[in-house]
N, C-alpha and C positions, 0 to 999 in steps of 0.2 A: 686805452689810456695807460700810460706808463708811470710808474712811481720809482723813486730812488733817493738816496741820501747824497749830500754833497761829498764829492770825492776828496780824499786826503791827498797830500802830495805823494805821487806815485814813485816808488823806488825803481821805476823802469830804467834800465841802462840807457835807453834812447834819450829819455828826458835828462837823465843825470849827465849824459855826455855833453850837454850844453853848458853844464856848470863845471867849474874847476873842481877836480876831485881831490880830496884830501888823501894824502898818503897814509894817514892813520885810520882811515875808515875801515870798518870791519865789513867786508862784503858778505852778503847772504849766500845761502846755498844756490839759490836761483841765479843770483848774479854771477857766481863763479861758473855755473854751467853755461850760462849765456856767454860769458866771456870766453869760455873754452871753445864753444861752437863758433863764436865770432872770430876768435883768434885763428881757429883752424880755417875758417872760410877766408879770412883776410890773408892769412899767412900763406896759404896755398898758392894763390896766384903770384905772390911776390917771390916765392922760392922757385916756382916753376917757370917764371918768365926768364928767358935768356937775355943776356946783356947785349945791348945793341953796339954796333961798331961806332967808331969815332966819326966815320964818314956820314953817319946819319944824325949827328947831333944837331945840325942846322934844321933838319926836318924831323922832329920827334914822332915816333909811331904811337899806336893805340896802347901798347903794353907799357910804354914809358910813363903813361899817366898814372899807373898804380904804384908807383914807387913812393915810399913814405920815408919821412924823416925818422930819426931815432926817437925823437920825442913822441911822434905819432905812434911809432911801433910800441913804445913803452906804454903809452896811454891805452892802446888796444889791448896789450897784455894785461894791464891793470884791470881794464874793463872785463876781460874774460875771467880773470881771477875773481873779480868782484861778483860776476854772475855765478861762478861756481860756488862761491861762498853763499851767495843769496839763495841758490836752490837748496842748499842744505840747512838753511836757517828756518825755524818755525816762528811765524809771526802771528801773535794773538789778535792783532788788529785785522789782519786779513781774514782770519777765521770769523771774527765778529762781522766783518764786512760781508763775507759769504752768507752767514746766517741771516744777516739783515736782508740780503738780497732774496734768500728763500722766503723769509717772512713777508717781505714786500710782494713776492710772487703769489704767495697764498692769499694775501690780502687783496691783491689785484684780481685773482680768480674768483674769490668770494664776491667782490664788488661787481665783477663781470656777470656772475650768476644772478646777483640781485638785479643788475641792470637788465639782464635777459628777461627775468620775471617781470620787471617793470615794463619792458618792451612788449611782452606777451599780454600783460594787462592793458597796455596802451592799445595794442592791436584789437583786443576784445572790445575795449571801450570804443575804439574807432569803428569796429563792425557794428556795434550797437548804435553808435551815432549815425553810421551809414544807413542802418535799417530805419531809424527814426527819420533820418533825412529822406530816405526813399518813401516812407509813409507820408511825410509832410509834402514831398514832391507829388505823390499820388493825389493827396487831398487838393494840392494846389492845381494839379492838372484837371481833377474833377471839377473844381471850381471854375477853372478856365474853360472847361468843356461846357459847363452850365452857362457860363457867361457867353460862350460862343453860340450855344443853342439859342439863348435869349436874344443874342444879337442877330442870329439868323432869323428867329421868329419875328423880331422887330423889323428886320430887313424885308422879310416876306410880307409882313403886314404893310410896311411902307410901300413895297412894290405893288401889293394888291390895291392899296388905296390910290396909288399912282395910276394903275391900270383902270380902276373905276373912274378916276377923274379924267383920264385920257379917253376912256370909252364914252363917258358922258359928253365930253367935248366933241368927240367925233359924231356921237348921236345927234347932238345939236346941229353940227355942221350938215350931217346927212339929212336931218329933218328939214333944215332950210333948203337943201338941194331938192329934197323930195317935194316940198311945197311948190317950188318953182317948176319941177317936172310935172307935178299934178296939174298945175295951171296950164302948162303947155299941152299935156295929154288931154285935159278937158277941152281945150280949144280945138285940138285935132279931132277928138272924139265927137264934138258937136258938128264939125264939118263933115266927118265920116257919116254920122247919123243922118245928116241932111241928104248926103249923097245916097245912102242906103234907103232912106225913106222914098226918095224919088225912084230908085231902082226897084224897091219893093212894090210901089204902086204900079209901076209898069209891068213888073212880073206878075202881080196879082191879076191884073187885067188879062195878061196872057194865060195865066193858069186858069182863071175863071172860064175863059173861052174853051181851053182844052178840057177842063173838068166837065163842062156841060156836054161836050162831045163824048167824053169817056163814060159819063153817067148814062147817056142814051144807049151806048153800046153795052154797058154792064146790065142795064135794065133788060135789054133783050136777052143777054146770056143768062141772067138770073132766072128769068121766067122759063127759059128752056131747061136750065138745070133743076129748077124746082119741080117742073113737070116730070123730069127724068127720075129725080130722087123720090118723089111721091109714088111713082109707079114701082120703083125698086123696093121701097119700104113696105108697100102693100103686098108685094110678092113675097118678101122675106117674112113678114108677119104671118102671112098665110101658111108658108112652109113651116115656120117655128110652131105655129099653133097645131099644125098637123103632127109634127114630131112630138110636141109635148103631150098631145092627146094619145098618141101611140105609146109613148113612154109611160104615161100614167096608167093606161090600160094594161100594159105589160107588168108594171109594178104591182098594180092592184090584183092582177091575175096571180102573180107569184105570191103575194101576201095571202090571198085567199087560199092558194094551194098549201102554203106553209101553215096557215091557221087550221085548215082542214086536217093536214097531216099531224100537227101537234095535238089537235083536238081528238083525232082518232087514236093517236098513241096514248094520250092521257086517258081517254075513255077506256082503251084496252087495259092500261095499267090499273086504272081504278076498278074496272070489273075484275081483273085478276086479283087485286088486293082484297076486294070485297069477298071474292070467292074463297080466298084463304083466311078470311076473318079479320083482315086488317082494315086500315083507313087510308084514304087518299090525302094529298096535301090540302085540297080544298075542304075536305071534311074536317081536318084539324084546324084550319083557319076559321071556318064557320063556327066550330065549337068554341074557339077562343073568343070570337066576336060575340057569340050568344052569351057566354059566361060574363063577358065584360058588360054588356047591356043589362043583363040580369042583376049583376052586382050594383050597377049604378041605380037602376030603377027600383029594385026591391030592397036594397040595403042602405047604401050611402045616402041617398036622398031622403029616405025615411028617417035615418039617424040624424040628419041635419035638421029635420022638421021637429024632432023631439028635443026640447032643451036639456033634459036630464041626460038622455043618451048622447047628445052632442057634447055636453060637458065631459062626460066620462070618456067618450071617444077622443076628444081633444087632449085630455090628460094622458091617455095611453099612447096617442100618436107622438106627443112631444117626448115621452120617455123612450119610445123605440127609436126615434130619430137620433136622440142623444147617444143611445147605446150602440147603434150601428155605426155612428161616427167614431166610436172608440175602438173599432176592430183593428187589431194588429196581428201579425203573423206569429202568434204565440198560442200554443195549444191550451194553456190554462186560461188565457183571456178569451179564446174562442169558446171554450166550454162554459165559462162564466157568463158571457154575454148571451149565448144561446139559451142557457137555463133561465136567465132572468127574463128573456123575451117569452119563453114558454110559460113561465109563471104568470106574466102579464096576460097572455092569451087564455090561460086557465081561469084567471080572475074575471074574464069577460065571457066565459062559456055559458053563462046563464041565459044569454040572449043571442039567438042566431044572427039577428040583424047587427047587433053590436060586434059580435065575433067576426062576421064576414067583413064588416067595415074595418075592423082592426087588421084582418088579413090583408085588406087592400092597402092599409097604411104600411104594414110590414113589407109588402112587395114593392111599394113605391119608394120606401126608404132605402131598401137594398139596391134597387135599380138606379136611384139618384146617386147613391154612394159609388156605384160602379161607373156611372157617367163622369163623376168628378175625379175619383181616384184612379180607376183603371185606364182612363183616357190619358192621364198624365204619366202614370207609371204602371206598366202592364203587370209587374210582379204583385201589385196590391190586389189584383183580381182573385188570387188564390185564397187569402183569408176570408174575403167576402163570400166566395163560393162555398167555403167550408161551413160558415155560419148558416148560409141559405140551405145547404144540404141537410144539416142537422134539423133545421126547422121544418123542411119539407118532409123529412122522414118521421117527424114526431107529431106534427099538427095535421090532423085530418081535415081535408078540404082546402088547405093552403095551396096545394099544387095547381089546381084549376084556376084559382084566383091569380097566382103568380104567373102562370103561362098567359093568361088573358092580359094582364098588365104588361108582360113582356112584349106581346104582339102589339099592344097599344103604343109602346115607347119606340119600337124599332121596325114597325111594319110587319111584312110577311117573312122576314129573314129567319126567325126561329122555326118556321114550319118545315122547309122554306117554300114560298110560293109568291107569285105576283098577285097582289090583290086585284079582284075584278073591278069593272067600271062602276059597280053598285055594291052596297053593303049586303050582308047576309039576308037582310029583310027587304031588299029591293030599294032601299033609300039611296039616293044619289049622294055622293061625297060632297062636302062643302068646298073643299079645295084639295090640292095634291098633297099637302103636308098631313092631312088627316088620313089619306089613303096610304101613303108610303112611309109614314112615321117620321116626317121632318118636324123639327122643333122651331117654334117662333119665339123670339125674344119678347119677354113681357115688358121690358123697359122701352125698347125702340120699335117693337112690332115687326122687325125684319126677320125673314126666314134665314136659317143657317145656310152657309155655303156648302158646296159639295165636299170639300176637304174636311170641314167641321162635321158634316153628317157622317162621313166615313169613319173618322176618329171616334165619334160618340157611339155609333152602332158597333164598331169593333170592340170598344171597351166593354159595352154591355154584354155582347156575345161571348167575350172571353170568360165572363162569370158563368154563362150558360154552358160553355164547353168544359169548364173546370168542374161544374156539377155533374156533367155526364161522365167525366173521367174519374170522379171520386169513387173509391170502392164502396160497395153497399154497406158493409159492416154488419152490426147486429140488427139494425133496423133499416132495411132497404126502403126506398121510396116506392110507393105503390102505383103512382101515376106513370103511364107510359111515356109522358112528355119528358121525364127527367131520368130515365134509365139509360144505361150504357148502350144498348142496341140503337138508341135514337141517334147516336153518332153516325152509325152506318146508314141509317135512313136519311139523315141530312145530306150526306155526300151522294147517295143514290139519287135523290130528288134533284139536287143541284146539277149533277152531270147529265141528267135526262132532259134538262130545260135549257135550250139555247138562249132564250131571253135572259135567264138568270146568269148564265156564263158570260154574257156580253156586258154585264154591269161591273163597274170598278169597285163597288161595294163587295161583290161576290168574291173577287180575287183576294181582297184584304181579309175577308172572313175565312177563306180557305187557308191562307197562311197562318192565321191565329189558331184554327182548329188543328192543323198539322203540327204546329209548334207545341201545342198543349198535349195532344194525345196521339200524334202520328206514330211514334215509335212503339207505344204500348198497344196501339190498334194492330200493328203487324204481329205482335205476340199473340193477340186474341184470334185474328182472322187469317193469319198466315199468308198463303199464296194468293188468296182472294184479295186481300188488302194490297198486296204487291201489284196485282193487276190494276187496281184502282189508282195506285200511285203512278203506274206506267201510263194509264189513260190521261191523268192530269198532266204528266210531264209532256205527253204528246200534244195536248191542247196548248200548253205553254209554248212549245216549239213551233207548231204548225197552225195554230189558231182553231177556231170553232167552225170553220167552213165559210165559203163565199168571200174569202179574203178578210174576214173579221177576226181580230186577235182576241185572246182571252182577256177579259177585263176592259176591253175598249181601247181607244187611242189616247185617253187622257194621261197626264203625267202620273196620276195616282195609280191608274191601271198598269202602266209600264213598270213602275216601281214594285207594284204588287206581284206581277209576273216574275220579276227577278227574285223577289223574296221567296215565292213559292218554289221556284226551281232550286234555289240554294237549300231550302228546308228539305225537299225531297232527296237531294244529294246527301244531306246530313243524315237523314233517316236510313237510307240505304247503306251509307258508309258505316254507320254505327251498328247496323244489323249484320253486315257481312263479316 
C-alpha cells in the first residue's frame, strides 16, 4: 500500500515549457542547470549541423528538421537559464515535501510491520482453525465410519434375513420335490421288494437244498475232525502231565536239596554260635516270642483284670503316649521327656505286673510314633531313637519287652529271621499277618499292601538302627539286642540267608541301615566291613544266584537296589 500527499504544481521545466514563461521570472538553481544542459544538448546539434545546399531544398533531409527559430532558440536559452537558477535555489517546500515523503515511508513501514503481525496472527488463527477443522473432520469421518458400519451391519442383517428367507423358500420347494420323489421311490421300492421277495423265495429254496447237502458233508467232516482232535488232545494232555510231573519232581528235588543245604548251613552256624557262647537267629526269635507271650499272659491280662491296676495303668499309658508324641530333635526336650517317662516308671515300680504292663505301653507308644513319624519323614526317627536309648539304658527289664514288641510289630526283621510255620510253642499261626508282622486296618479290616508294609517296617527299623548307632555313653544298654555289635550280626544273618535277600523288604532295610550307620561301621570294623560292602555291591550287580535279583523283581525291590548301590558308592567315596 502506498501513501502520499497531493503534489503541488511542479516547477519542472518540462511542465513549465507548456506555459508561456514570463521574462521576469526568477529561475531556480535547478532550472538554470537544466537549462544549461538542455541548451547544450539542443545547441550542439544545431551548431554542428552543416547547411544544406539549395539543390536539396525541395527534399529536406533529417538534419534540416532540427533547425529552430530565433524565438525557439531564445526560449531554450531562457529555459536553460531558468534551470541553472533553479538548481541553485533552496526551496523550503521541497524540503518539506521530502520530509513528508520520509515520514510517509516510515508510517508505511510501521503499518506494513503491523500488517505482517496481523498476517502472522491470521496464519496462526488459520492453523488453529485448520486443526479444529481437521478434528471436526475426523469426528465427522468417525461418525461416517460408524454410520457406514451400522449400514454394513444392517445390510448384512438384511442379506442374512434374505438368505434365510431364500433358504426357507428353497427348503419348501425341495421338501415338495422330496415328497414327490419319496412317493415315486416308495412305488419303485414296493415293486423292487416284490421282485426281491420272489427272487428270495426262489433263492431260499435253492439255498435250502444246497444247505442240506452241505450239512450232510460237514457232519461227516466234523465227526472225523472231532475224532482226530480228541485223539490229539488226549495225547497232548498225557504228554503235558508227564512233563508237569517231571518238572514238579525236579523242582521238589531242588527245593529239598536247598532246604537241606540251608538247614545244614544254619545248623552248622547255630552249632558254631552255641560253641562260642552266642545265640542263633531262631534262638533270638523264640526268646522274643516267649517274652511277648509271657508279657501278655502274666502281666497285661492280669492288669486288665484288676480295676485299680487297670485304672493306674491307663493313666500312665495316656501320659506316656502324650509325652512320646511331643518328641522333637532338641537335646533339652529329649532329656526332659526321657526323665518324665522314667519318673512315671519309677512310680509304678511297686508292682512288677503294673511295671511290665507300663513297659509294654512305653514300647508300643515308641513303635507307633515311629510308624507314624519315621514313615512320613525319616529324619524324625533320630529323636525317637534317642529317647528310646535313654529309656533302655535306664529302665531294667524294658529291653526284653521292647524287643518282643518290636518283633510283634514287624515280624522277624529285627532278628533277622523268617518265622517258621508254627509259633515257638508249636501253635499254628492264625494267618500270614500274625506270622510276618503285617498290619490289618481296624476300620476296614483290610490288610496293608506290600508298599505300605515296606514303608512301615522301614520306618520302625530306622529307629532300631539309630539305637544301635547311638554311642553307649555313661549308661550303656545291658541287653545284647540293642548294642552296636548287633548291627554286624544283623548284616551277617541277612547275607547268609538267600530267602531274606530275595525279599523287597530286605533291600529297603539294608539301604536304611547303610544310610544310618554305614560310614561309621567302616571306622569300627575297617577292612572287614569293606568286604561286607563289596559283597552287598556284588549282590546288587549280579543277583543272589539262579537268576534271582537282590530284593526280587518288584518295583520296590528295583528301587531299593539302586538306593543301596548309591549309598555304598557314597560310603566308599566319603571314606577314600
